[in-house]
N, C-alpha and C positions, 0 to 999 in steps of 0.2 A: 925618545921619538924625535926625528928630524922633520922640521917644517920647511916645505919648499913651496914657493909661490911663482917661480919662473918656469916656463915651459922648457927653456934651454937647460936649466939646472936639472929638471926632472928627466929629460932625455939623456943628459950626460950620466946621471946616476944609474939610470936603467941600463945603459951600455956597459957600465962598470960591473953591475950585478950580473948581467947576462954573460959576461966573460969569465965569471967565477962559478965553481960548482954550487949546486943548489937551485931552488926554484923560487920564482916571484909569484906571490898570490896578490890579487887586486880586488878591492871592494869599493866600487864607486858609489857615492852617496850624495844627497843634497843637504846633508846635515840634519839638525833636529833629531839626533840619534835616539833610538829606543832599543828595546830588547831584541827586536827583529834584526836590526843592523848588527847588534853585538853577536848574535848567533852566526852571522856570516863571517864576522871577524874571527870568532873562535874557531870556526871550521878552517879558515885560511891559515890561522896560526898553527893549528894541529898538522896541516898538510904541507906547509911551505916554509922555507928557510928565511925568506924575506917577505914581509907583508906590507903592502902599500894600500892606504885608504885615500880617497879623495873626497873633498867637500866642495861642491860647486852647484849653486842654484842656477840652472841652465835656462836662460830666457827664451831660447829657441823652441823649447817644448811647451811653452805656455801660450795659449790663445789670447787674443786682445781683451777678452772679458774674464780671463782667469786670474788666479790669485798670486801672480809672480811677486808683486810688491808686498803682499801680506804673508807670503810663505814664511813659516817660522825660521828664524835664524838664531841659533844658540851656540855660537862658535866656541866661546870659552868653556862651556859645559861639555861640548863635543870633544874638545881637545883633552879635557880631563878624562873622559870616558875612553878615548883612544889610548891615552897613556896607561890607564888601568888595564887595558886589554893587551898591553905589550906590543903595540903596533910599531913598526920600524920607521915608517915614513908617512907623513901626511902631505898630500899635494892639495893646496888650496889656492888656486889662481883667482884673479879678479876676472870680471867679464871682459874688460879691455885687454887683458893678457890672453885670454882664450880666443877672443874674436877681435883681433886688431883691426884698425881702420883699413878698409879695402877688401877684407875677407868676404868672399861671395860664394864659396863652394859649400854645397850641402849634399847629403846622401839620402836618396830615396830608395827604400826597399819596396819595390812595386807590388801592387795587389794586396799582399798581406797587411801592409800598413794602413789600408782603408777598412779593415775589419775590426769588430768589437770597439775598443777604445779609439781606434783610428777613425771609425765612422762617426763617433760622437765628438771627437776633437780633431778636426781637420788640421793637418800639418804637425800634429803632436809627434808622430813617430819619425818624421824628418828631423825634428830637433833632437830626439833621443838617439837616432842612428848617427847623426853628425857628431854629437858630443862624445858618444861612446867610442866611435871610431878614432876620434882625436885622442882620447884618453888611452885607448889601446896602443896607439902609435907612440905616445909619449912614455907610458909606463912599461910597455913591452912585457906584459905578464905571461907566465906559463899557464896560469889558471885565473879565471875571473869568476866571482861569486855573486849571484843574484837571488833574490827571494822569489819563491813560487807565486806569491800573491800577485805579482805583476806578470801574469801568465802570457798576456798578449805581447808585452814587451820582450819576454823571453823568446817567443816565437819569431819576432822580428829580428832580434839580435842573433839568434842561431842562424837564420837565413843569411844575414849580413856576413857573419863569420865564415860561413861556407862559401858565399859568393866572392868575397874579397880575400879568401885564403889567409886569414889571420892565423898565426902560429900559436894557438892557445886552446885551452879547454874551457868551455863555458859550463859552469856548474850551477844547477838549480838547488836551492836549499828550502826546507819545509817552511810553511807559513807558521809564524809564531802568533799566538792568541792570548788575550787577557783571559782570566779565569771565567768570565761570563761568555766567552766565545768570540768576541769581536776581534777581527784580525788587526794586528798592530799597524798603525799608520801615523806618520807625523801630523796628518790632518785631523786625527781624532781629538786633538786638544781644542779644536774649534767647536766641538759638539756641546750643546747644553745637555743636562741630564735627560730631558725628554727626548731630544734628538738621538742621544746615545741609545736609549731604549728602543726607539724606532729602528736604529741601525742594526740592532741584533737580529732583525728579521732577515738580513742577508744570510747569516749563518744558519738560522732555523730553516730557511728555504732550501739551502744546499743540503742540509741534513735530511730534510723530508724527501728530497729527490734521491739522495743516496739510499735511504731506507726503501723507497719504492723500487729502486733497481735491485737491491738485495732480495726483495720479495718477488722478483721475476719480471717487473715491468721495465722494458728497455726501449719502448717507443718514445722517441725524443719529443714528438709533438704532444703526447699525453703528459709527459713529465714536465714540459714547459708550462702546459696549462695548469698542472698542479701547483707549480711554483708561482705562477701569476696570481692564482687564487689566494695564496698566502700573502703575497705582497699587497694585494688590494685590501686586505684586512687592516693595513696600516696606511690610511689615506694621506698622512703627512709625509710619507716616503714617496719620492718621485723616481719611479723605475726608469732607468736608461736602457738597459738590455738584460735579458736572461736568455742564455743560449747554450746549446750543447754542440760542441765543435771538435774537429780534429785538433789536437794540441800543437801540431806542427804547422798546419796551413791556416788554421782558424776558420776553415770552411764548415758550414752546418752539416750535421749528421742526421740521418733518419733513425739510427739506432745508437743508443748509448752503450757501446761496447766497452769492455774493461779498458781503462786508461783514457777514455774520452774526457774532454775538458768541459766541466759544467761551470759556466762563468756568469757572474752577475755584477751589475753596476747600478748604483742608485744615489740620489741626493737626499741627505737628511738636512733640512734647512738649505743652506747654500753650500754645504760640504759634500763633495762627490767622493764616494767610497766604492771600492771594488773588493771582490772576494771570489774564490773559486774552489773547486774540489775536482778530483779525478774519479771517474766512475769506477766503482768496485767491480 
């Protein structure tokens, strides 16, 4: 595995790879890798001749009271995991490299960036869109792989890819869960045992809504009320949102038609977690 920390070197390598037969697969991460990340890397490895991963904890997507300074950084362990996954290139720039002095340009994906997580975390998706656009420009992938757990992020990035005519395919990969059902997240390591137990309510709520849909109830308002009732049974869990939306626009739906996005976000203690499912 080749480690690159310079934007210029990454761009030069990408031009070389683009000029030869084969495809470049790209998995952007913020490190603290877990089995969810590894599933993306495995998919990229199976489908692409060159696989590039990035590790960059992006300050632009963290709000002033969020956990940028505390976000887990496990670089040595991450490098070992990437080596074991047979990744070709790791791009791991510093903040100063990615955002040199005087850099002022950001990318706003209007409207959609203010929905779901964007409503709760103002400016978050400006940071996400900006860093991902820079990474796409530097790595020049044919395919980029993201986890379905970040469904709102997927919607924002799909819109950006369309609007800015990026020459790549954005691929969503299934949510990976622990045996107890909790969606894998780098932030799960913050949870105490009691908080983890509370956090399992997210998956139970989604499952209950899926079950209700399977039994014929597609009324979004009624389904959300059902979910709210389940969340309220865990008073230590602070619900941020529970919504049934179009997966492309993130606009609310009145009916949970097949493929509708059922999305939930909540805090267990100080740890904010998200999860989702697609309506059957």
